[in-house]
Structure formats: C-alpha cells, structure tokens
VMD Tcl script that draws the C-alpha trace (Angstrom):
set ca {
  {0.00 0.00 0.00}
  {1.33 3.42 -0.96}
  {1.01 6.20 1.60}
  {1.27 9.90 0.85}
  {4.67 10.22 2.57}
  {6.27 7.48 0.44}
  {7.44 7.77 -3.16}
  {5.35 5.45 -5.35}
  {6.70 3.45 -8.26}
  {3.99 4.80 -10.60}
  {2.14 8.10 -10.89}
  {-1.18 7.86 -12.72}
  {-2.12 11.42 -13.67}
  {-5.70 12.12 -14.64}
  {-6.76 15.62 -15.77}
  {-10.53 15.58 -15.30}
  {-13.29 17.70 -16.77}
  {-16.00 15.37 -18.09}
  {-18.02 13.53 -15.47}
  {-19.94 11.03 -17.61}
  {-17.46 8.15 -17.30}
  {-15.15 9.50 -14.61}
  {-16.17 7.06 -11.87}
  {-15.72 4.08 -14.18}
  {-12.24 5.27 -15.16}
  {-11.13 5.81 -11.56}
  {-12.56 2.45 -10.54}
  {-10.50 0.66 -13.21}
  {-7.32 2.36 -11.95}
  {-7.87 1.63 -8.27}
  {-8.69 -2.01 -9.11}
  {-5.17 -2.66 -10.42}
  {-3.46 -5.79 -9.09}
  {-0.24 -3.77 -8.80}
  {-0.69 -1.49 -5.78}
  {2.36 0.78 -5.55}
  {1.00 3.85 -7.31}
  {-0.57 7.23 -6.72}
  {-3.61 8.48 -8.64}
  {-3.35 12.23 -9.17}
  {-6.72 13.67 -10.20}
  {-6.46 17.26 -11.42}
  {-9.88 18.86 -11.62}
  {-9.66 21.17 -14.62}
  {-12.10 23.78 -13.20}
  {-15.00 21.47 -14.01}
  {-18.60 22.05 -12.88}
  {-18.76 18.33 -12.06}
  {-18.43 17.32 -8.40}
  {-15.35 15.12 -8.58}
  {-14.53 15.25 -4.83}
  {-17.80 13.53 -3.96}
  {-17.07 10.70 -6.36}
  {-13.51 10.30 -5.06}
  {-14.71 10.29 -1.45}
  {-16.75 7.17 -2.23}
  {-13.54 5.22 -2.87}
  {-11.86 6.29 0.38}
  {-8.44 5.36 -1.00}
  {-5.27 6.98 0.36}
  {-3.55 6.62 -3.02}
  {-5.78 9.36 -4.46}
  {-4.33 12.88 -4.64}
  {-6.81 15.61 -5.61}
  {-5.94 19.02 -7.08}
  {-8.19 21.64 -8.65}
  {-7.12 24.20 -11.24}
  {-8.14 27.83 -10.67}
  {-9.14 28.06 -14.34}
  {-9.67 25.61 -17.15}
  {-6.58 24.59 -19.15}
  {-7.68 21.62 -21.27}
  {-10.43 23.47 -23.12}
  {-7.77 25.61 -24.79}
  {-4.85 23.20 -24.78}
  {-5.48 19.57 -23.86}
  {-1.78 18.76 -23.82}
  {-1.30 21.69 -21.43}
  {-3.67 20.03 -18.96}
  {-1.45 16.94 -18.99}
  {1.75 18.96 -18.69}
  {0.31 20.71 -15.65}
  {-0.85 17.43 -14.08}
  {2.55 15.79 -14.64}
  {4.16 18.46 -12.44}
  {2.59 16.70 -9.42}
  {3.97 13.26 -10.34}
  {6.55 11.61 -8.08}
  {6.79 8.09 -9.49}
  {9.50 6.46 -11.59}
  {6.86 5.91 -14.26}
  {3.91 7.98 -15.46}
  {0.57 6.91 -16.90}
  {-1.44 9.63 -18.67}
  {-4.96 8.51 -17.85}
  {-8.20 10.09 -19.05}
  {-11.64 10.66 -17.57}
  {-13.38 8.22 -19.91}
  {-11.00 5.37 -20.87}
  {-10.48 2.28 -18.71}
  {-7.79 -0.30 -17.90}
  {-7.89 -4.03 -17.29}
  {-6.78 -5.00 -13.73}
  {-3.32 -6.29 -14.73}
  {-2.30 -3.26 -16.84}
  {0.07 -1.72 -14.27}
  {1.45 -5.09 -13.16}
  {2.45 -5.98 -16.71}
  {3.82 -2.52 -17.50}
  {6.00 -2.39 -14.39}
  {7.42 -5.81 -15.28}
  {8.39 -4.53 -18.73}
  {9.82 -1.26 -17.41}
  {11.96 -2.79 -14.67}
  {13.30 -5.50 -17.01}
  {14.24 -3.07 -19.80}
  {15.96 0.03 -18.38}
  {17.06 1.33 -21.80}
  {13.48 1.59 -23.06}
  {11.36 4.64 -22.26}
  {7.96 3.72 -23.69}
  {5.67 0.75 -23.06}
  {2.15 -0.17 -24.08}
  {-0.24 -3.03 -24.80}
  {-2.94 -4.05 -27.20}
  {-5.79 -1.52 -26.99}
  {-9.46 -2.24 -27.60}
  {-12.27 0.21 -28.32}
  {-15.52 0.53 -26.40}
  {-18.63 2.61 -27.03}
  {-20.52 4.93 -24.69}
  {-22.14 2.04 -22.85}
  {-18.90 0.12 -22.47}
  {-19.48 -2.49 -25.18}
  {-16.39 -3.69 -27.05}
  {-16.51 -2.41 -30.63}
  {-12.96 -3.22 -31.77}
  {-10.52 -5.73 -30.32}
  {-7.54 -3.65 -31.42}
  {-4.53 -4.45 -33.57}
  {-2.08 -7.22 -32.57}
  {1.30 -5.82 -31.58}
  {4.90 -7.03 -31.71}
  {6.78 -7.47 -28.45}
  {9.32 -4.85 -29.56}
  {9.21 -2.19 -32.25}
  {12.15 -0.04 -33.28}
  {11.50 3.70 -33.34}
  {11.23 3.75 -37.15}
  {8.92 0.72 -37.29}
  {6.76 2.29 -34.59}
  {6.45 5.50 -36.61}
  {5.70 3.57 -39.79}
  {2.88 1.65 -38.09}
  {1.17 4.93 -37.26}
  {2.02 6.95 -40.36}
  {1.60 4.28 -43.03}
  {-0.55 1.58 -41.43}
  {-2.64 4.20 -39.56}
  {-2.61 2.39 -36.22}
  {-4.49 4.40 -33.61}
  {-2.43 6.18 -30.93}
  {-3.68 7.85 -27.73}
  {-2.06 9.14 -24.57}
  {-3.91 6.93 -22.09}
  {-2.37 3.64 -23.23}
  {1.28 4.58 -22.64}
  {3.45 3.70 -19.68}
  {6.33 6.19 -19.65}
  {9.66 6.38 -17.88}
  {9.40 9.78 -16.18}
  {13.10 10.66 -16.46}
  {12.89 10.17 -20.24}
  {9.77 12.31 -20.54}
  {11.55 15.10 -18.68}
  {14.63 14.66 -20.89}
  {12.65 15.30 -24.10}
  {11.04 18.41 -22.61}
  {7.72 16.93 -21.52}
  {4.55 16.54 -23.56}
  {4.71 18.27 -26.94}
  {2.71 21.44 -27.65}
  {0.31 21.82 -30.59}
  {-3.01 23.66 -31.08}
  {-5.75 21.87 -29.08}
  {-3.17 19.22 -28.20}
  {-3.78 17.70 -31.66}
  {-0.76 15.49 -32.54}
  {0.80 16.25 -29.13}
  {0.53 12.59 -28.16}
  {2.02 11.45 -31.46}
  {5.06 13.71 -31.31}
  {5.67 12.89 -27.65}
  {5.58 9.15 -28.28}
  {7.83 9.43 -31.34}
  {10.41 11.32 -29.28}
  {10.22 8.77 -26.47}
  {10.53 5.86 -28.91}
  {13.62 7.41 -30.47}
  {15.16 8.48 -27.13}
  {18.43 6.54 -26.82}
  {17.04 4.49 -29.74}
  {15.15 2.31 -27.25}
  {12.05 1.75 -29.38}
  {8.81 0.54 -27.80}
  {7.93 -2.59 -25.81}
  {4.40 -4.01 -25.85}
  {2.44 -6.49 -23.79}
  {0.41 -8.63 -26.24}
  {-2.68 -8.68 -24.02}
  {-5.55 -6.21 -24.50}
  {-5.13 -4.22 -21.26}
  {-6.48 -0.79 -22.24}
  {-9.94 0.19 -23.47}
  {-10.31 3.42 -25.45}
  {-13.79 4.94 -25.42}
  {-15.13 6.30 -28.71}
  {-17.38 9.21 -27.81}
  {-18.63 12.39 -29.56}
  {-17.73 14.50 -26.50}
  {-13.99 13.95 -27.01}
  {-11.69 16.51 -28.60}
  {-10.68 13.78 -31.06}
  {-14.19 13.83 -32.51}
  {-13.67 15.15 -36.10}
  {-16.24 17.95 -35.94}
  {-14.46 19.88 -33.16}
  {-11.88 22.66 -33.75}
  {-11.30 21.96 -37.44}
  {-9.14 24.98 -38.23}
  {-6.89 24.50 -35.19}
  {-6.51 20.81 -35.98}
  {-5.54 21.66 -39.55}
  {-2.85 24.05 -38.32}
  {-1.58 21.41 -35.89}
  {-1.48 18.86 -38.71}
  {0.73 21.15 -40.77}
  {2.99 21.90 -37.81}
  {3.37 18.23 -36.93}
  {4.25 17.07 -40.44}
  {6.67 19.94 -40.84}
  {8.41 18.72 -37.67}
  {8.14 15.05 -38.62}
  {9.72 15.64 -42.01}
  {12.72 17.29 -40.33}
  {13.03 14.41 -37.87}
  {13.08 11.84 -40.67}
  {15.36 13.77 -43.00}
  {17.86 14.97 -40.40}
  {17.86 12.18 -37.80}
  {16.44 9.18 -39.62}
  {19.81 7.57 -40.34}
  {20.74 7.60 -36.66}
  {17.62 5.53 -35.90}
  {18.43 2.74 -38.37}
  {19.24 -0.52 -36.56}
  {18.73 -3.07 -39.38}
  {18.11 -3.50 -43.11}
  {14.39 -3.57 -42.34}
  {14.73 -0.20 -40.60}
  {16.48 1.22 -43.66}
  {13.61 0.15 -45.89}
  {11.15 1.64 -43.39}
  {13.04 4.93 -43.43}
  {12.74 5.10 -47.22}
  {8.97 4.54 -46.99}
  {8.61 7.30 -44.42}
  {10.67 9.77 -46.47}
  {8.54 9.13 -49.53}
  {5.19 9.18 -47.79}
  {4.93 12.11 -45.38}
  {4.01 14.85 -47.91}
  {1.03 12.86 -49.18}
  {-0.02 11.98 -45.64}
  {-0.08 15.61 -44.55}
  {-2.27 16.54 -47.49}
  {-4.57 13.53 -47.10}
  {-5.16 14.15 -43.41}
  {-6.05 17.79 -44.01}
  {-8.56 16.80 -46.65}
  {-10.04 14.09 -44.46}
  {-10.41 16.50 -41.57}
  {-12.23 19.09 -43.65}
  {-14.34 16.37 -45.23}
  {-15.63 15.30 -41.81}
  {-16.56 18.82 -40.82}
  {-17.82 20.36 -44.05}
  {-18.94 17.50 -46.28}
  {-17.84 15.96 -49.56}
  {-18.55 18.96 -51.80}
  {-16.36 21.30 -49.78}
  {-13.61 18.69 -49.62}
  {-13.57 18.45 -53.41}
  {-13.23 22.24 -53.72}
  {-10.37 22.31 -51.22}
  {-8.71 19.37 -52.97}
  {-8.65 21.36 -56.20}
  {-7.04 24.30 -54.40}
  {-4.37 22.16 -52.77}
  {-3.74 19.98 -55.83}
  {-1.10 22.41 -57.09}
  {1.09 21.59 -54.10}
  {2.98 18.72 -55.64}
  {5.93 17.37 -53.70}
  {9.09 19.46 -53.94}
  {12.41 18.33 -52.49}
  {12.93 21.31 -50.21}
  {10.83 20.60 -47.13}
  {10.32 24.22 -46.06}
  {9.02 25.23 -49.50}
  {6.59 22.30 -49.64}
  {5.00 23.01 -46.28}
  {4.89 26.73 -46.94}
  {3.01 26.05 -50.18}
  {0.65 23.60 -48.53}
  {-0.16 25.93 -45.65}
  {-0.78 28.91 -47.97}
  {-2.99 26.93 -50.34}
  {-4.99 25.38 -47.53}
  {-5.66 28.66 -45.76}
  {-6.62 30.25 -49.07}
  {-9.09 27.47 -49.73}
  {-10.70 27.80 -46.30}
  {-11.45 31.48 -46.93}
  {-14.01 30.37 -49.49}
  {-16.11 29.02 -46.65}
  {-15.64 31.91 -44.24}
}
mol new
graphics top color blue
foreach p $ca { graphics top sphere $p radius 0.5 }
foreach p [lrange $ca 0 end-1] q [lrange $ca 1 end] { graphics top cylinder $p $q radius 0.2 }
display resetview
C-alpha cells in the first residue's frame, strides 16, 4: 500500500473535466493488481463534483488538485503537462476521464519497465468501447518490440491508432525530451511525444500482447472530427513539418537493421502525401464531400518538392486560401 509520505513506483495522472465516465475510469485504476502507485486527479475547473465521487472510494492513493481556471479546453496537452508536475513516481501513466484499464495493466507494465531500463515507452494491445462500455474493436495485434522507425511507420503508413492513455512512460525520459509536446488543441501532441520517447536513446517501444487498455469512442472527445477543425488543420501542418525534419535529419541515426532502412525510405517518400490527405479528411468530416472536393482542387497544385520548407509553406498557404471560401 502506498502512503502519501512514500514515493510510489507509478504516478497515474488524470486531468478531469468530463463527469460522464469518470467514476468508471477511476474504478478501473484503483482495481489494479499492482498497488504501488498514486492516482493524481487534477480537476480542470470542471462544474462536475469530482470530490464527492472520489470520497466514495476512500483510497489513500488518491491525490486531488483543482485548477483555478480551465486549461484543457484551450490546450489539452497543457492540462497533462500541468498534471505531470505533481507526479513523483518512476513511471507515469497519462490517464483520461473516460477510458479504462484491465486489472493487470500496471502489473504488466512495471514488469516490462523494470526489465528493460534502456526503453522509455511501453504499451499493450488496446481495444475500443462505445458509450455504454461495449467492445466495438478488439484492437490491432502488436509485436513485443518495435524499433522507433517501425513504430512510426505503423502509425504513419498503417494508420494504427495512438492515444495518450495507453502509454506507460519512464518519467526521467519524458523530462529529458522536454515533456509533452505542444500543438493547437493538443492535436498530434501525443504522437510527437511518443515518437520522441521511442527514439530516445534508440530504445524503441515494448508491448504487452494482451488487451489491457480500453479506449472509449465518444462524440464529447476533442478527437471527434467535428471539433476545432481549423486548429486541428494548423496542428497537422505543424506536426508534419516537424516530422519531415526528424526523418530527413535524424532518420539515419535511428536505423538498426536492413528492415529499418527500408522503413526509413517509406517514411521519407510518404509524409508529404499523408499531410495533405489528413487535411482533406479533416475538412471532409466537418464540411462534407462537396467542400472537400473544392479544397482538394485548391491544394492539388502543391505537388511534392524536395525542399521541405518550400513544400509546407506552399501547402499551408494553399490550404488557408481554400478555407477562406467558406468563411
């Protein structure tokens, strides 16, 4: 049992604003078979009565803080950065107020972390549930170990889903890379942060094959495609501008095998098209097929050019010009 005057092995940080599934999320954390952790709930100036819910658990591992003003509504990644400042553990879990964990999640993650000190990032197979908790997707099978380049390729080319809540992070490594990345609305903040952690000391990522995390698909999440379209588009451009530099300037240093070299070539060839495709998809969700076609015509002149800065400058200018058509 962890007491408040002892340093826990794990800090589970949970910025909280939505109350709909909060109790279920907290219950799944406190039910972990591994017990040496603290649960830091940071109330993000929510109208929901979180203290009353937490009092029902009567668990000394819970640490409650309340923000004077809301942070996550403007910058979701900022809410996590603020919550992480309270963490004391060797490892950090970035929990959410609607996703849930299976009871052996922490036990398995601690085993992986303590057995592999050169690795900074750990995860598991992740399933998807709906608003009533029914499993809708059993998730994608994972390898036991992925190199940094293979990990990036799985997300950029294979489009594997990535969220903050699933990751078990070595806190010293997170601090070494400067904490959670900053982007408008926190869009792509999780992706950049995990890419940096995967490439830190070239440790890659270790996975438990079991489905130990359950991501909730819900229209009240920031990840829902209809929310903050323009800010998400700007974040998309910023992320792929950064990602292209990472691959072009540091990609060779991440190569550990012939397979990695082939993966690097795929990533170098693919990122310009991915940036454009994601922008179009985002606008298509929010504005419909007709508007997407019009924007596609506007952006179509941005063919790939070798100089990265020119390409992204062209893409950003064309995209913003196209959006003016719709006010």
